[in-house]
N, C-alpha and C positions, 0 to 999 in steps of 0.2 A: 505493500499499500502506500502510496505517496503520501508526505506529508510534507506542509510549506516549512518557510523559518518560523521559526518564533516569532510574532507578530500577532495573536489574540484572532489573525483571519481565519476564515473555513478554509479547509484543505481544498475544498470543489469537488472532491471523490465521487458522492455522493450526487450523479445527477438529477439535476433539477428538471420539471418539465419544461421543453422548450430547451435547455440548454446542450451543452457539445454541440460535437457534429453532427447528430441524428435527430435533434431538434431545432435546426438553423433554416432559416430562409434562403429562397435564392435558386438551389438545383434541384433535384429529384434525389431522393432517399438514394435510389439505386447509383445513381452519378458519384453521390457521395460514398458511400458505399465501396465505390470505384477506386474512387480517388485516395482512398482513407488504407484497400490493398493494393494498388499503386505505390502508393509511398512505404509499402512496408518491404517491398521486394527492392529497393534500394538502401544503403546503408548511409550517406551524406547527401546533405541540401545543404540551402543557403537562409540563413537568417535575416530579416530585412527590418530593418527597426530605424530611430531616429537618435540619435547622438548629437548634443548640443545644439537643436533644431536644423538636423544635417541627416540627409538621407545615410545609411552606412550595411552593407552587406559583410556577413561572417559566416564562416563554414562551420558547420555544425554537424555532430553525428546522432542520429534519432533512434525511438524507437515509438511505435504505437502501443500503447497502454491505455485499457479503458477506453476506447475511443478516443481518446484524448494523444498531444503529440507529447513527448517526452525528450529533452536536446540536454547535448552534452556538449559542453564549451570548457575552455579555457580560463582561470577565474584570472590567471595575470592579467588577461586583456580588457578584463572590466567590464564585458557586453550586457552580462547577465543584470549588473548595476540598473543598466538604461535599461533593460527589459522588462526589470520586474515592476509588475503594475500596469503597464503598459500595453499596448495593443499593437502586436507583430504581424509582419510575413511571413509564412517558411513555406520554401518550396523547395519540390526534388522533379530530378529528370532520367530518362535513361540517353540522353542525348550521347553519351561516351564510351556507350556498349550496344549501339545497334548491331543487328544481323548484317555480316560481310556482305550479304546478297541482296541486302535491301529489300526484301520481305516482312521485315520483322517492323512495326508502327512506332514512330516516336511518340511520346507521351512528356506532359508537364504535368503537376500539381501544383496547387498554390491553399495554403491554411490562411484563414485573418481571424484573431482571437487575443483575448487578454494572457499574457504570462506572466508567469510565477515562478521565485525560486523555489526550490521542492528537494527535498531528502528521500528520493527512492529507497526501498528496502535492499538488500543486500543481492537478491536475484535476481533484480531488475537490474542493476548495478552490473552483474555478470553478465547480464546478456549483451550490453554493451560494448563487451570485448577488451581489448587490451586497445589503450589508447596509446597517442602516440608516446613516446621519450621527451622530446621537447617541441616548445611553441617559439618561436624567433629566439631562440637560443637558451630557454628558460624550462626551468622541469615541469612536465604536463601535470597540471592540478587541477583535479575534475570539479565544475561546478554544473548545478542543474535545472533547465527551466520547465514549466507545465506550460504548451500553448492549448489552449479550451479553443478548439476553433470553428466559431460563429459560420466563417461562409468558408465553403470550399470550392475551388473554380479547376478543373480539368481541362486538358486541351490535347488533341490528338493530331498527328500526322501520319495519314496514310498513304503509302506507296503502292502503286501498281505493278505486280509482280513479273507480267507479260515485257519484252522489250519494246 
């Protein structure tokens, strides 16, 4: 179970009606389920946030846990502090691994919603696997964010396999 940093705020692991990816408006439940399924098929994505009123992108490792996206970042960069309590976007794609013959569709997904610092249980931390040894020459020190996706977007690029 995920728990937030000690602050008195609710953990959000109990989904209120209409909360989380399955209760949001905008796209069909089927599309949202497919987007979450696609996200779970890759390990890394890009976190979009605002730092000092400027847009910023950062690479993050992710897991899908109870319909939410849990991110692992390096604490030393301070990105987690900018995201905590803010609305962020997280996206991933398979653009770096298409089928060599061009028969596999390319896709990208994006999730938008509030993020919160969390402390995953040890079994969930293990699911992330080994982190990098260093980030920008500094020992990797993991910190975790949970994104509660209110909006989900999925885009596909379909190719005709015939010449």
